[in-house]
All heavy atoms as an XYZ file, in Angstrom:
842
protein
N      98.809    110.791     87.517
C      98.156    109.743     88.290
C      97.417    110.407     89.455
O      98.033    111.089     90.266
C      99.185    108.752     88.809
C      99.915    107.997     87.722
S     101.052    106.731     88.338
C     102.307    107.746     89.086
N      96.150    110.184     89.521
C      95.353    110.837     90.553
C      95.530    110.214     91.935
O      95.111    110.788     92.929
C      93.872    110.848     90.163
C      93.302    109.454     89.970
O      94.092    108.485     89.861
O      92.068    109.336     89.935
N      96.174    109.082     92.039
C      96.387    108.434     93.332
C      97.803    108.643     93.870
O      98.140    108.158     94.932
C      96.079    106.938     93.251
C      96.794    106.241     92.123
C      98.089    105.787     92.280
C      96.166    106.046     90.899
C      98.761    105.162     91.246
C      96.831    105.419     89.859
C      98.121    104.977     90.034
O      98.778    104.355     89.012
N      98.630    109.364     93.158
C     100.011    109.581     93.592
C     100.091    110.276     94.945
O     100.993    110.006     95.741
C     100.780    110.371     92.538
C     102.286    110.498     92.776
C     102.940    109.127     92.877
C     102.926    111.299     91.664
N      99.129    111.142     95.241
C      99.136    111.843     96.529
C      98.924    110.884     97.700
O      99.224    111.230     98.834
C      98.061    112.941     96.560
O      96.782    112.335     96.318
C      98.341    114.012     95.529
N      98.434    109.695     97.424
C      98.226    108.701     98.484
C      99.498    107.925     98.820
O      99.564    107.244     99.833
C      97.132    107.710     98.075
C      95.765    108.309     97.781
C      94.825    107.243     97.253
C      95.193    108.974     99.031
N     100.502    108.020     97.963
C     101.751    107.274     98.167
C     102.672    108.026     99.118
O     102.766    109.244     99.091
C     102.451    107.059     96.836
N     103.357    107.268     99.949
C     104.363    107.825    100.840
C     105.719    107.578    100.180
O     106.271    106.487    100.276
C     104.279    107.150    102.209
C     105.283    107.716    103.185
O     105.944    108.719    102.910
N     105.410    107.073    104.325
N     106.232    108.592     99.490
C     107.461    108.449     98.717
C     108.610    109.150     99.430
O     108.486    110.306     99.829
C     107.293    109.048     97.302
C     108.596    108.961     96.514
C     106.165    108.337     96.567
N     109.717    108.436     99.589
C     110.935    109.013    100.149
C     112.039    108.873     99.120
O     112.272    107.774     98.612
C     111.347    108.279    101.447
O     110.271    108.333    102.373
C     112.588    108.912    102.056
N     112.698    109.971     98.811
C     113.826    109.939     97.878
C     115.106    110.081     98.676
O     115.191    110.896     99.590
C     113.716    111.073     96.866
C     112.450    110.936     96.031
C     112.468    111.877     94.896
N     112.974    111.094     93.768
C     113.333    111.590     92.627
N     113.296    112.871     92.432
N     113.751    110.810     91.665
N     116.099    109.277     98.315
C     117.393    109.305     98.991
C     118.428    109.899     98.058
O     118.407    109.659     96.851
C     117.794    107.898     99.432
C     116.846    107.348    100.471
C     115.732    106.615    100.106
C     117.050    107.610    101.813
C     114.838    106.145    101.055
C     116.163    107.143    102.780
C     115.060    106.412    102.392
O     114.185    105.965    103.337
N     119.329    110.658     98.628
C     120.372    111.338     97.847
C     121.265    110.350     97.107
O     121.680    110.593     95.984
C     121.198    112.214     98.789
C     122.225    113.061     98.115
C     122.953    113.944     99.112
O     122.362    114.330    100.145
O     124.127    114.237     98.860
N     121.549    109.207     97.741
C     122.418    108.210     97.127
C     122.221    106.868     97.829
O     121.463    106.756     98.793
C     123.892    108.653     97.177
C     124.344    109.009     98.590
O     124.050    108.302     99.549
N     125.050    110.119     98.719
N     122.909    105.863     97.328
C     122.790    104.511     97.863
C     123.206    104.442     99.331
O     122.573    103.776    100.144
C     123.619    103.553     97.016
C     123.577    102.136     97.499
C     124.591    101.436     98.058
C     122.445    101.266     97.478
N     124.173    100.171     98.394
C     122.849    100.040     98.047
C     121.132    101.391     97.043
C     121.999     98.960     98.182
C     120.275    100.310     97.177
C     120.714     99.111     97.739
N     124.271    105.144     99.694
C     124.758    105.137    101.077
C     123.704    105.699    102.037
O     123.494    105.159    103.116
C     126.063    105.920    101.186
C     127.257    105.254    100.521
C     127.215    105.306     98.988
O     126.604    106.243     98.416
O     127.772    104.393     98.373
N     123.051    106.780    101.635
C     121.978    107.354    102.475
C     120.840    106.356    102.628
O     120.307    106.174    103.723
C     121.440    108.643    101.850
C     122.309    109.826    102.072
C     121.774    110.586    103.229
C     122.414    111.967    103.224
N     122.310    112.587    104.514
N     120.462    105.719    101.530
C     119.381    104.745    101.574
C     119.698    103.622    102.559
O     118.885    103.280    103.411
C     119.118    104.171    100.181
C     118.168    103.010    100.183
C     116.816    103.203    100.379
C     118.637    101.720     99.982
C     115.936    102.123    100.391
C     117.775    100.636     99.990
C     116.412    100.840    100.190
N     120.898    103.048    102.448
C     121.232    101.913    103.311
C     121.423    102.324    104.766
O     121.161    101.533    105.668
C     122.487    101.179    102.803
O     123.576    102.095    102.714
C     122.236    100.541    101.459
N     121.869    103.552    105.010
C     122.075    103.982    106.398
C     120.784    104.457    107.067
O     120.684    104.441    108.285
C     123.135    105.082    106.468
O     122.657    106.278    105.883
N     119.805    104.862    106.280
C     118.579    105.423    106.850
C     117.383    104.480    106.787
O     116.283    104.834    107.198
C     118.233    106.744    106.146
C     119.267    107.817    106.400
C     118.970    109.112    105.662
O     117.849    109.268    105.122
O     119.863    109.977    105.639
N     117.582    103.271    106.288
C     116.500    102.290    106.243
C     116.965    101.008    106.922
O     118.151    100.796    107.120
C     116.084    101.980    104.782
O     117.194    101.425    104.085
C     115.586    103.231    104.069
N     116.013    100.177    107.281
C     116.365     98.908    107.918
C     115.522     97.794    107.310
O     114.579     98.042    106.570
C     116.137     98.986    109.429
O     114.777     99.250    109.700
N     115.848     96.580    107.645
C     115.162     95.423    107.096
C     116.015     94.781    106.014
O     117.029     95.327    105.589
N     115.584     93.612    105.592
C     116.329     92.903    104.551
C     116.186     93.621    103.217
O     115.119     94.119    102.881
C     115.793     91.489    104.365
C     116.006     90.568    105.514
C     115.549     89.171    105.176
N     114.153     89.155    104.721
C     113.521     88.068    104.293
N     114.155     86.906    104.262
N     112.271     88.121    103.903
N     117.251     93.620    102.457
C     117.216     94.137    101.100
C     117.004     92.945    100.170
O     117.840     92.043    100.104
C     118.518     94.850    100.752
C     118.577     95.420     99.345
C     117.519     96.496     99.149
C     119.956     95.964     99.057
N     115.866     92.945     99.487
C     115.527     91.842     98.594
C     115.564     92.358     97.164
O     114.820     93.261     96.794
C     114.144     91.251     98.925
C     114.164     90.706    100.354
C     113.763     90.178     97.917
C     112.856     90.132    100.818
N     116.450     91.783     96.382
C     116.637     92.186     94.996
C     115.911     91.215     94.081
O     116.075     90.002     94.203
C     118.132     92.192     94.656
C     118.499     92.467     93.203
C     118.067     93.874     92.792
C     119.996     92.273     92.992
N     115.121     91.751     93.173
C     114.505     90.943     92.132
C     115.401     91.013     90.916
O     115.707     92.090     90.418
C     113.109     91.469     91.789
C     111.992     90.875     92.619
C     111.761     89.425     92.278
C     112.157     91.086     94.086
N     115.849     89.845     90.462
C     116.818     89.800     89.371
C     116.646     88.531     88.550
O     116.277     87.479     89.088
C     118.267     89.872     89.919
O     119.185     89.669     88.853
C     118.522     88.865     91.008
N     116.929     88.636     87.276
C     116.900     87.454     86.410
C     118.067     86.529     86.711
O     118.082     85.377     86.271
C     116.955     87.859     84.918
O     118.140     88.619     84.686
C     115.731     88.674     84.522
N     119.042     87.005     87.484
C     120.231     86.208     87.804
C     120.055     85.335     89.048
O     120.951     84.575     89.403
C     121.435     87.130     87.990
C     121.776     87.885     86.723
C     122.890     88.872     86.962
C     123.169     89.622     85.676
N     123.418     91.014     85.893
N     118.934     85.444     89.726
C     118.704     84.656     90.939
C     118.232     83.253     90.583
O     117.756     82.998     89.475
C     117.664     85.351     91.815
N     118.346     82.352     91.547
C     117.844     80.996     91.354
C     116.590     80.747     92.188
O     115.792     79.881     91.849
C     118.918     79.951     91.719
O     119.349     80.175     93.058
C     120.102     80.039     90.766
N     116.405     81.480     93.292
C     115.239     81.280     94.150
C     114.047     82.062     93.608
O     114.139     83.263     93.344
C     115.513     81.714     95.592
C     114.329     81.448     96.504
C     114.597     81.828     97.951
O     115.714     82.125     98.336
N     113.550     81.827     98.750
N     112.923     81.390     93.449
C     111.709     82.036     92.958
C     111.033     82.830     94.071
O     111.007     82.400     95.222
C     110.737     80.992     92.421
C     111.249     80.269     91.198
C     110.268     79.244     90.679
O     109.085     79.257     91.098
O     110.684     78.420     89.844
N     110.473     83.974     93.706
C     109.803     84.849     94.676
C     108.677     84.129     95.408
O     108.429     84.378     96.589
C     109.259     86.111     93.982
C     107.939     85.889     93.295
C     106.740     86.187     93.933
C     107.884     85.345     92.020
C     105.528     85.955     93.306
C     106.687     85.121     91.390
C     105.504     85.418     92.031
O     104.309     85.178     91.421
N     108.005     83.205     94.755
C     106.855     82.536     95.373
C     107.251     81.565     96.477
O     106.408     81.094     97.224
C     106.005     81.847     94.313
C     106.743     80.790     93.544
C     105.980     80.380     92.294
N     106.747     79.385     91.585
C     106.273     78.194     91.244
N     105.042     77.870     91.558
N     107.033     77.355     90.605
N     108.548     81.268     96.585
C     109.039     80.393     97.651
C     109.696     81.182     98.783
O     110.241     80.584     99.707
C     110.026     79.363     97.094
C     109.421     78.468     96.062
N     108.329     77.667     96.309
C     109.737     78.268     94.762
C     108.001     77.009     95.212
N     108.846     77.362     94.254
N     109.641     82.492     98.704
C     110.251     83.341     99.736
C     109.229     83.648    100.823
O     108.027     83.741    100.557
C     110.750     84.642     99.115
N     109.712     83.792    102.033
C     108.871     84.222    103.155
C     109.161     85.700    103.396
O     110.219     86.061    103.915
C     109.179     83.396    104.397
N     108.236     86.548    102.989
C     108.437     87.984    103.112
C     108.126     88.456    104.526
O     107.316     87.869    105.230
C     107.549     88.728    102.108
C     107.972     88.525    100.687
C     107.344     87.568     99.891
C     108.993     89.268    100.130
C     107.729     87.365     98.580
C     109.392     89.082     98.816
C     108.754     88.125     98.047
N     108.795     89.529    104.925
C     108.599     90.163    106.230
C     108.110     91.589    106.013
O     108.379     92.201    104.980
C     109.921     90.208    106.996
C     110.559     88.865    107.210
C     111.923     89.051    107.860
N     112.677     87.811    107.874
C     113.979     87.743    108.081
N     114.684     88.854    108.268
N     114.597     86.584    108.078
N     107.449     92.132    107.024
C     106.900     93.489    106.917
C     107.966     94.546    106.661
O     107.704     95.541    106.000
C     106.112     93.851    108.169
C     104.757     93.187    108.243
C     103.969     93.708    109.428
C     102.626     93.037    109.518
N     101.630     93.647    108.669
N     109.180     94.340    107.170
C     110.217     95.372    107.014
C     111.154     95.123    105.833
O     112.164     95.801    105.693
C     111.016     95.533    108.306
C     111.840     94.300    108.656
O     111.574     93.215    108.110
O     112.750     94.430    109.478
N     110.810     94.184    104.962
C     111.631     93.949    103.775
C     111.616     95.178    102.870
O     110.608     95.880    102.762
C     111.106     92.751    102.970
C     111.455     91.416    103.596
O     112.377     91.363    104.431
O     110.799     90.424    103.245
N     112.749     95.412    102.221
C     112.866     96.473    101.213
C     113.060     95.772     99.872
O     114.045     95.084     99.676
C     114.056     97.383    101.520
C     113.930     98.065    102.874
C     115.218     98.717    103.297
N     116.248     97.688    103.505
C     117.548     97.931    103.522
N     118.004     99.152    103.354
N     118.422     96.969    103.721
N     112.098     95.929     98.982
C     112.163     95.280     97.674
C     112.849     96.210     96.692
O     112.501     97.385     96.588
C     110.754     94.943     97.173
C     109.911     94.056     98.090
C     108.540     93.832     97.476
C     110.603     92.747     98.368
N     113.798     95.677     95.962
C     114.567     96.473     95.009
C     114.443     95.857     93.621
O     114.671     94.668     93.435
C     116.037     96.514     95.433
C     116.987     97.301     94.557
C     116.597     98.783     94.531
C     118.415     97.153     95.067
N     114.056     96.703     92.668
C     113.901     96.292     91.282
C     114.822     97.171     90.443
O     114.787     98.388     90.562
C     112.452     96.490     90.821
C     111.460     95.720     91.649
C     111.016     96.214     92.869
C     110.968     94.515     91.200
C     110.095     95.505     93.632
C     110.049     93.804     91.952
C     109.614     94.292     93.168
N     115.615     96.560     89.597
C     116.563     97.318     88.785
C     115.955     97.838     87.495
O     114.788     97.579     87.188
N     116.775     98.548     86.748
C     116.353     99.057     85.443
C     116.154     97.895     84.474
O     116.891     96.911     84.516
C     117.415    100.004     84.885
C     117.551    101.257     85.679
C     118.485    102.273     85.044
N     119.273    101.812     83.918
C     120.571    101.992     83.805
N     121.248    102.608     84.751
N     121.227    101.571     82.745
N     115.182     98.027     83.596
C     114.921     96.977     82.611
C     116.120     96.743     81.710
O     116.415     95.613     81.331
C     113.708     97.349     81.761
C     112.411     97.282     82.523
C     111.222     97.703     81.682
O     111.267     97.558     80.446
O     110.250     98.180     82.271
N     116.833     97.791     81.387
C     117.936     97.682     80.433
C     119.216     97.123     81.035
O     120.014     96.507     80.329
C     118.238     99.049     79.826
O     118.609     99.960     80.848
N     119.427     97.333     82.348
C     120.730     96.972     82.914
C     120.675     96.341     84.300
O     121.708     95.973     84.836
C     121.619     98.216     82.963
N     119.516     96.240     84.909
C     119.453     95.705     86.267
C     120.024     96.701     87.265
O     119.792     97.891     87.157
N     120.778     96.193     88.232
C     121.419     97.060     89.230
C     122.933     96.883     89.148
O     123.413     95.849     88.696
C     120.931     96.755     90.673
C     119.437     96.964     90.813
C     121.313     95.353     91.098
N     123.685     97.874     89.609
C     125.142     97.726     89.627
C     125.568     96.519     90.472
O     124.889     96.130     91.423
C     125.632     99.034     90.258
C     124.522    100.006     90.015
C     123.259     99.200     90.057
N     126.702     95.939     90.138
C     127.187     94.738     90.809
C     127.334     94.926     92.321
O     127.003     94.032     93.093
C     128.511     94.281     90.197
C     128.882     92.897     90.672
O     128.047     92.002     90.676
N     130.126     92.724     91.072
N     127.831     96.089     92.778
C     128.010     96.287     94.227
C     126.669     96.268     94.963
O     126.582     95.791     96.096
C     128.788     97.570     94.537
C     128.127     98.852     94.091
C     128.456     99.276     92.669
O     129.029     98.489     91.902
O     128.129    100.424     92.331
N     125.622     96.748     94.325
C     124.290     96.688     94.935
C     123.780     95.255     94.888
O     123.213     94.760     95.860
C     123.328     97.673     94.241
C     123.787     99.105     94.523
C     121.893     97.450     94.696
C     123.025    100.178     93.787
N     124.013     94.584     93.786
C     123.619     93.180     93.646
C     124.233     92.356     94.774
O     123.561     91.533     95.402
C     124.074     92.661     92.282
C     123.360     91.445     91.816
N     123.619     90.191     92.302
C     122.375     91.298     90.902
C     122.846     89.317     91.711
N     122.077     89.957     90.852
N     125.500     92.588     95.048
C     126.205     91.833     96.071
C     125.746     92.172     97.490
O     125.894     91.362     98.400
C     127.716     92.054     95.948
C     128.299     91.547     94.643
C     127.979     90.076     94.392
O     128.087     89.244     95.271
N     127.560     89.769     93.176
N     125.209     93.371     97.696
C     124.793     93.764     99.045
C     123.393     93.280     99.409
O     122.965     93.423    100.550
C     124.889     95.286     99.205
O     123.931     95.928     98.397
N     122.678     92.690     98.469
C     121.325     92.199     98.742
C     121.365     91.038     99.731
O     122.236     90.166     99.648
C     120.651     91.777     97.451
N     120.428     91.032    100.660
C     120.311     89.928    101.618
C     119.691     88.698    100.969
O     119.941     87.569    101.378
C     119.454     90.359    102.806
C     120.091     91.495    103.573
O     121.232     91.340    104.036
O     119.444     92.563    103.691
N     118.854     88.947     99.979
C     118.156     87.864     99.300
C     117.950     88.281     97.850
O     117.603     89.435     97.580
C     116.803     87.623     99.988
C     115.936     86.469     99.546
C     116.647     85.133     99.716
C     114.625     86.467    100.337
N     118.185     87.357     96.939
C     117.969     87.623     95.516
C     116.905     86.652     95.018
O     117.028     85.438     95.194
C     119.279     87.455     94.736
C     120.231     88.603     94.974
C     121.573     88.426     94.310
N     122.550     87.614     95.014
C     123.095     87.903     96.205
N     122.716     88.969     96.849
N     123.996     87.124     96.742
N     115.865     87.209     94.395
C     114.732     86.408     93.937
C     114.483     86.641     92.455
O     114.849     87.676     91.911
C     113.461     86.788     94.712
C     113.516     86.654     96.225
C     112.236     87.204     96.847
C     113.727     85.204     96.628
N     113.827     85.675     91.833
C     113.466     85.793     90.429
C     112.007     85.420     90.231
O     111.399     84.760     91.079
C     114.381     84.914     89.544
O     114.209     85.273     88.180
C     114.122     83.438     89.758
N     111.459     85.849     89.125
C     110.112     85.455     88.705
C     110.304     84.391     87.632
O     111.002     84.636     86.646
C     109.341     86.657     88.133
C     109.167     87.725     89.210
C     107.992     86.210     87.578
C     108.591     89.041     88.703
N     109.720     83.194     87.804
C     109.925     82.143     86.798
C     109.333     82.564     85.458
O     108.260     83.173     85.402
C     109.199     80.930     87.379
C     108.238     81.482     88.369
C     108.819     82.765     88.870
N     110.060     82.270     84.396
C     109.639     82.656     83.055
C     109.598     81.429     82.147
O     110.295     80.442     82.390
C     110.629     83.675     82.468
C     110.772     84.955     83.270
S     109.269     85.917     83.396
C     108.945     86.274     81.689
N     108.813     81.512     81.115
C     108.774     80.479     80.086
C     110.151     80.452     79.413
O     110.724     81.515     79.153
C     107.673     80.813     79.050
C     107.708     79.860     77.875
C     106.314     80.827     79.714
N     110.695     79.283     79.156
C     112.003     79.220     78.492
C     112.023     80.058     77.212
O     111.073     80.056     76.438
C     112.182     77.724     78.178
C     111.342     77.033     79.212
C     110.162     77.941     79.440
N     113.112     80.801     77.042
C     113.279     81.636     75.870
C     112.789     83.066     76.044
O     113.021     83.909     75.190
N     112.114     83.341     77.152
C     111.615     84.694     77.428
C     112.572     85.351     78.414
O     112.928     84.751     79.427
C     110.184     84.649     78.004
C     109.714     86.036     78.385
C     109.227     84.005     77.022
N     113.003     86.588     78.126
C     113.980     87.267     78.984
C     113.416     87.589     80.366
O     113.903     87.118     81.373
C     114.443     88.566     78.338
C     115.490     88.391     77.299
C     115.993     89.717     76.816
N     114.889     90.633     76.569
C     114.953     91.953     76.738
N     116.063     92.507     77.111
N     113.922     92.713     76.498
N     112.417     88.461     80.407
C     111.849     88.875     81.692
C     110.600     89.699     81.449
O     110.304     90.098     80.327
C     112.866     89.704     82.487
O     113.157     90.906     81.797
N     109.887     89.973     82.531
C     108.746     90.889     82.476
C     109.270     92.318     82.515
O     110.390     92.557     82.958
C     107.845     90.675     83.701
C     107.202     89.301     83.850
C     106.490     89.221     85.195
C     106.246     89.024     82.711
N     108.445     93.278     82.102
C     108.896     94.657     82.294
C     108.855     94.975     83.781
O     108.207     94.277     84.570
C     108.104     95.648     81.425
C     106.679     95.833     81.873
O     106.378     95.910     83.057
N     105.784     95.909     80.921
N     109.550     96.016     84.173
C     109.738     96.288     85.596
C     108.413     96.592     86.299
O     108.212     96.178     87.441
C     110.797     97.397     85.829
C     110.288     98.757     85.420
C     111.285     97.387     87.266
N     107.491     97.278     85.645
C     106.201     97.582     86.278
C     105.441     96.294     86.602
O     104.856     96.161     87.684
C     105.368     98.492     85.381
N     105.453     95.348     85.689
C     104.775     94.079     85.915
C     105.468     93.286     87.029
O     104.809     92.697     87.885
C     104.740     93.256     84.627
C     103.901     92.015     84.728
S     102.163     92.328     85.086
C     101.641     93.096     83.574
N     106.794     93.284     87.036
C     107.540     92.576     88.074
C     107.235     93.167     89.452
O     107.043     92.433     90.429
C     109.035     92.630     87.783
N     107.187     94.496     89.541
C     106.858     95.153     90.810
C     105.465     94.734     91.268
O     105.257     94.396     92.439
C     106.956     96.693     90.683
C     106.366     97.381     91.902
C     108.401     97.126     90.471
N     104.506     94.738     90.359
C     103.141     94.371     90.721
C     103.050     92.933     91.235
O     102.435     92.664     92.278
C     102.211     94.564     89.522
N     103.686     92.012     90.529
C     103.619     90.594     90.888
C     104.229     90.345     92.268
O     103.609     89.743     93.151
C     104.337     89.732     89.818
C     104.552     88.311     90.303
C     103.555     89.750     88.518
N     105.446     90.806     92.464
C     106.168     90.489     93.701
C     105.636     91.317     94.877
O     105.500     90.792     95.986
C     107.681     90.666     93.501
C     108.433     90.416     94.797
C     108.171     89.714     92.418
N     105.321     92.566     94.650
C     104.773     93.388     95.733
C     103.440     92.830     96.225
O     103.173     92.817     97.424
C     104.587     94.836     95.278
O     105.823     95.413     94.971
N     102.613     92.372     95.305
C     101.329     91.786     95.704
C     101.537     90.559     96.575
O     100.845     90.370     97.589
C     100.501     91.437     94.466
N     102.502     89.717     96.224
C     102.774     88.528     97.041
C     103.319     88.918     98.415
O     102.935     88.356     99.433
C     103.734     87.588     96.322
C     104.128     86.359     97.132
C     102.958     85.462     97.519
O     101.849     85.598     96.970
O     103.165     84.587     98.395
N     104.212     89.897     98.443
C     104.763     90.346     99.730
C     103.653     90.942    100.607
O     103.591     90.664    101.808
C     105.871     91.371     99.496
N     102.793     91.751    100.026
C     101.675     92.329    100.787
C     100.716     91.245    101.263
O     100.209     91.297    102.384
C     100.936     93.360     99.939
C     101.679     94.666     99.709
C     100.998     95.479     98.618
C     101.780     95.461    100.999
N     100.449     90.254    100.425
C      99.559     89.151    100.820
C     100.128     88.413    102.024
O      99.429     88.172    103.009
C      99.373     88.177     99.652
C      98.367     87.065     99.958
C      98.410     85.981     98.890
N      99.649     85.214     98.927
C      99.926     84.238     99.807
N      99.049     83.918    100.746
N     101.075     83.582     99.761
N     101.415     88.088    101.956
C     102.028     87.329    103.040
C     102.102     88.103    104.346
O     102.069     87.509    105.422
C     103.443     86.894    102.647
C     103.498     85.786    101.654
C     104.923     85.302    101.451
O     105.792     85.441    102.317
N     105.172     84.721    100.292
N     102.228     89.412    104.277
C     102.431     90.219    105.488
C     101.166     90.963    105.918
O     101.239     91.852    106.756
C     103.564     91.235    105.272
O     103.217     92.105    104.187
C     104.887     90.537    104.983
N     100.025     90.562    105.349
C      98.746     91.238    105.642
C      98.855     92.742    105.421
O      98.335     93.545    106.191
C      98.279     90.941    107.069
C      97.903     89.486    107.262
O      97.335     88.884    106.314
O      98.203     88.926    108.320
N      99.534     93.137    104.360
C      99.772     94.540    104.087
C      98.712     95.232    103.253
O      98.764     96.434    103.070
N      97.750     94.460    102.709
C      96.689     95.096    101.941
C      95.738     95.829    102.879
O      95.452     95.351    103.971
C      95.900     94.073    101.132
C      96.608     93.586     99.902
C      97.106     92.298     99.837
C      96.784     94.424     98.806
C      97.752     91.840     98.701
C      97.436     93.992     97.669
C      97.925     92.696     97.614
N      95.234     96.989    102.468
C      94.280     97.694    103.322
C      92.992     96.894    103.480
O      92.610     96.155    102.584
C      94.024     99.014    102.577
C      94.557     98.828    101.208
C      95.501     97.661    101.228
N      92.364     97.059    104.622
C      91.098     96.389    104.892
C      89.990     97.194    104.220
O      89.859     98.398    104.458
C      90.841     96.286    106.415
C      89.492     95.663    106.697
C      91.959     95.496    107.072
N      89.194     96.553    103.359
C      88.118     97.289    102.700
C      87.096     97.792    103.709
O      86.824     97.131    104.718
C      87.474     96.253    101.776
C      88.401     95.090    101.728
C      89.257     95.162    102.952
N      86.561     98.965    103.453
C      85.517     99.508    104.320
C      84.173     99.264    103.653
O      84.050     99.263    102.421
C      85.708    101.014    104.556
O      85.726    101.663    103.287
C      87.006    101.275    105.277
N      83.174     99.048    104.461
C      81.812     98.827    103.963
C      81.148    100.178    103.754
O      81.162    101.031    104.633
C      81.005     97.995    104.966
C      81.538     96.604    105.159
C      81.414     95.744    103.910
O      80.497     95.919    103.121
N      82.355     94.838    103.726
N      80.586    100.378    102.581
C      79.838    101.599    102.325
C      78.403    101.224    101.983
O      78.136    100.173    101.407
C      80.447    102.395    101.152
O      80.480    101.554    100.001
C      81.847    102.866    101.482
N      77.510    102.075    102.359
C      76.092    101.795    102.086
C      75.578    102.652    101.002
O      76.037    103.655    100.664
C      75.286    102.017    103.357
C      75.688    101.003    104.414
C      74.827    101.115    105.646
O      73.620    101.337    105.520
O      75.371    100.991    106.733
């Protein structure tokens, strides 16, 4: 990916390091939630967490989430793949928090 160098990526050694070194609400996207992402009020310091497609997240992480959200699906459909879920919810969070970059005018 030619744009990967533009991303600010931080890797944490484990879950404990992540929770001790970051702040803000932990928002978990899960098929087990009842609240839809489109009804959530996102904040700039929210941390969005998306689990593995095959298994989600471990129960202890699920329980530590401040907010659990879901993407509404057509009845009978399990879920979107994780890349699509990240795109949908991240875009809404960025929209609500004015997080999209301001386009520059070029001549």
